[in-house]
C-alpha positions as CSV (number, residue, x, y, z in Angstrom):
1,M,-112.7,0.6,-65.1
2,S,-110.6,-2.5,-64.0
3,K,-111.3,-6.1,-64.7
4,A,-112.8,-6.8,-61.4
5,E,-115.5,-4.1,-62.2
6,W,-115.4,-5.5,-65.7
7,R,-116.2,-9.3,-64.2
8,S,-118.5,-7.8,-62.1
9,R,-120.7,-5.7,-63.9
10,I,-120.9,-8.3,-67.0
11,T,-121.8,-11.1,-64.6
12,A,-124.9,-9.1,-62.9
13,E,-125.9,-8.0,-66.5
14,R,-125.9,-12.3,-67.3
15,R,-127.5,-12.4,-64.4
16,S,-130.3,-10.8,-65.2
17,Q,-131.0,-12.4,-67.8
18,V,-134.5,-14.5,-68.4
19,T,-134.5,-17.8,-70.2
20,E,-136.2,-17.1,-73.4
21,Q,-133.4,-14.7,-74.7
22,R,-131.2,-17.4,-73.5
23,A,-132.3,-19.7,-75.4
24,R,-132.9,-17.7,-78.5
25,E,-129.4,-16.2,-78.4
26,A,-128.3,-20.9,-77.7
27,V,-130.3,-21.1,-81.8
28,A,-128.6,-18.4,-83.3
29,L,-124.9,-19.3,-82.3
30,A,-125.8,-23.1,-83.1
31,A,-127.0,-21.3,-86.6
32,S,-123.4,-19.1,-86.8
33,A,-121.8,-22.8,-85.8
34,A,-123.4,-23.7,-89.0
35,R,-121.3,-21.3,-91.0
36,L,-117.5,-21.8,-89.9
37,P,-114.4,-22.8,-91.6
38,G,-112.5,-25.6,-90.2
39,E,-112.3,-29.5,-89.9
40,V,-110.8,-29.9,-86.3
41,V,-112.7,-26.9,-83.9
42,C,-111.9,-26.7,-79.6
43,A,-114.3,-25.1,-78.2
44,Y,-116.3,-25.3,-74.8
45,V,-119.9,-26.8,-73.1
46,P,-121.0,-23.4,-72.0
47,F,-122.1,-23.6,-68.2
48,G,-123.6,-20.9,-66.1
49,T,-124.3,-18.3,-67.5
50,E,-122.3,-18.5,-70.7
51,P,-124.0,-18.1,-74.5
52,G,-124.5,-20.8,-76.0
53,S,-126.1,-24.8,-75.7
54,T,-124.0,-28.0,-76.5
55,S,-126.3,-27.5,-79.1
56,L,-123.8,-25.6,-80.6
57,L,-121.6,-28.0,-80.2
58,D,-123.3,-30.8,-81.8
59,Q,-124.0,-28.9,-85.0
60,L,-120.5,-29.0,-85.8
61,L,-120.8,-32.6,-85.1
62,D,-123.0,-32.7,-87.9
63,Q,-120.9,-31.1,-90.0
64,G,-119.1,-34.4,-89.8
65,K,-115.6,-32.0,-87.7
66,R,-114.6,-33.0,-84.9
67,V,-114.5,-31.3,-82.3
68,L,-112.1,-31.1,-79.2
69,L,-113.5,-30.1,-76.0
70,P,-111.1,-28.9,-72.7
71,I,-110.3,-30.6,-70.0
72,V,-109.5,-28.1,-66.7
73,P,-106.2,-29.4,-65.6
74,D,-106.0,-29.9,-61.6
75,E,-103.3,-27.4,-61.2
76,P,-103.2,-24.3,-62.5
77,G,-102.0,-24.5,-66.1
78,P,-102.8,-25.2,-69.7
79,L,-105.6,-27.0,-70.8
80,G,-106.1,-30.5,-71.4
81,W,-108.6,-31.9,-74.4
82,A,-110.8,-35.3,-75.4
83,V,-113.1,-35.4,-77.8
84,Y,-116.7,-34.7,-78.0
85,E,-119.0,-37.1,-79.1
86,G,-122.0,-35.9,-78.4
87,S,-123.9,-35.3,-75.0
88,S,-124.0,-38.8,-73.6
89,S,-119.6,-38.6,-74.0
90,L,-120.3,-35.8,-71.0
91,G,-119.7,-36.3,-67.2
92,P,-119.1,-34.2,-64.0
93,G,-115.7,-31.7,-64.7
94,R,-112.9,-30.7,-61.8
95,L,-115.3,-27.4,-61.6
96,R,-119.1,-28.1,-59.9
97,G,-121.0,-26.9,-62.6
98,L,-118.9,-27.9,-66.0
99,L,-119.1,-30.3,-68.3
100,E,-116.6,-31.8,-69.3
101,P,-116.5,-35.7,-72.3
102,T,-115.4,-38.3,-70.3
103,G,-113.3,-39.9,-73.4
104,R,-109.5,-40.5,-73.3
105,R,-107.2,-37.5,-72.1
106,L,-105.1,-35.6,-74.7
107,G,-102.8,-32.9,-73.9
108,P,-102.0,-29.7,-73.9
109,D,-100.0,-29.3,-77.2
110,T,-103.7,-31.1,-79.1
111,L,-104.3,-27.6,-79.3
112,R,-101.9,-27.1,-82.5
113,T,-104.1,-30.0,-84.8
114,A,-107.6,-27.0,-84.0
115,D,-108.2,-24.5,-87.5
116,L,-110.8,-22.9,-84.6
117,V,-110.9,-23.1,-81.6
118,L,-113.8,-20.8,-79.9
119,I,-113.2,-19.4,-76.7
120,P,-115.2,-18.2,-74.0
121,A,-115.6,-15.0,-73.1
122,L,-117.0,-12.3,-70.8
123,A,-116.1,-9.1,-72.8
124,V,-114.1,-8.6,-76.1
125,D,-113.0,-5.3,-76.7
126,D,-112.3,-3.9,-80.6
127,E,-108.8,-4.4,-80.4
128,G,-110.1,-8.3,-79.7
129,V,-108.7,-8.5,-75.8
130,R,-110.7,-10.8,-74.5
131,L,-112.1,-10.6,-70.9
132,G,-111.8,-13.7,-69.1
133,R,-113.4,-15.1,-65.7
134,G,-109.2,-14.6,-64.4
135,A,-108.3,-18.0,-64.0
136,G,-106.1,-17.4,-66.5
137,Y,-106.5,-21.4,-67.8
138,Y,-107.2,-20.3,-71.4
139,D,-104.2,-17.2,-71.7
140,R,-101.8,-20.7,-70.4
141,S,-103.1,-22.9,-73.7
142,L,-104.3,-20.7,-76.5
143,S,-99.7,-20.8,-76.7
144,F,-99.9,-23.8,-77.6
145,A,-102.6,-23.0,-81.1
146,A,-101.3,-23.2,-84.5
147,P,-100.7,-20.4,-86.4
148,G,-103.4,-19.2,-88.4
149,A,-106.1,-20.9,-86.7
150,A,-108.8,-18.6,-86.3
151,L,-109.5,-17.8,-82.4
152,I,-113.0,-16.7,-81.9
153,A,-114.6,-15.5,-78.3
154,V,-118.6,-15.9,-77.7
155,V,-119.9,-13.4,-76.5
156,R,-124.1,-11.5,-76.7
157,D,-123.6,-8.7,-78.9
158,A,-123.7,-6.1,-75.3
159,E,-120.7,-7.4,-74.4
160,L,-118.4,-6.4,-77.1
161,V,-116.6,-3.2,-75.7
162,R,-114.5,-0.2,-77.2
163,E,-112.1,-0.7,-74.7
164,L,-110.8,-3.0,-72.0
165,P,-107.4,-3.0,-70.0
166,S,-105.0,-5.7,-71.2
167,E,-102.2,-7.8,-70.3
168,P,-98.9,-8.8,-71.8
169,H,-99.9,-12.2,-71.5
170,D,-103.6,-11.5,-72.4
171,V,-103.3,-13.8,-75.5
172,R,-105.5,-11.0,-78.5
173,M,-108.4,-12.4,-80.5
174,T,-108.8,-12.6,-83.9
175,G,-112.4,-12.9,-84.0
176,V,-115.7,-12.7,-82.6
177,L,-119.0,-14.7,-83.0
178,T,-121.8,-13.2,-80.8
179,P,-126.1,-14.2,-81.2
180,D,-126.1,-11.2,-84.4
181,Q,-123.8,-10.4,-85.7
182,G,-123.1,-13.9,-85.9
183,V,-118.9,-13.7,-86.7
184,S,-117.3,-10.6,-87.3
185,P,-113.3,-10.2,-87.4
186,R,-111.0,-8.9,-84.9
187,P,-109.3,-5.9,-84.5
188,V,-111.8,-3.3,-85.9
189,V,-111.4,-1.8,-89.0
190,P,-111.9,2.4,-88.6
191,G,-114.7,2.7,-91.5
């Protein structure tokens, strides 16, 4: 399948999911967040049918981590960042339905301070290829990540697939976070 076909299929599957299942997954993802390493975490606020909720972000805050959330730029380019200080610090973002921190804006190079980067995805394959929504914000941003930072895509368990189409600009994930499996490394080492 092409990237567009994968996106269409996964988006339809996400829309068909019942609210109770989404809530169970959000609880499981937040519980797994309690075991994530790192002092500075770049994360995101899930919107639409993306897995998770702000409870994951709150879990990270409760552990004393510094949580940075993305700011979508006015023009296509790398993401900016701002500190997350709880759900009351969120306001409408540039994209409809997206919440962003309302605090002081930090540049794209702020990503270099993160030990761990949680990244939204539609699917991830065994080699760490991530399928995003197609706007390219994360692919343009992840070049700012510190060498050795964990790049963890957040997906549902059914969104772990054997192989996705990839392009040279696609940044490979070092792991995935799912509701049932928690964190698993990428690439998958044959057993």
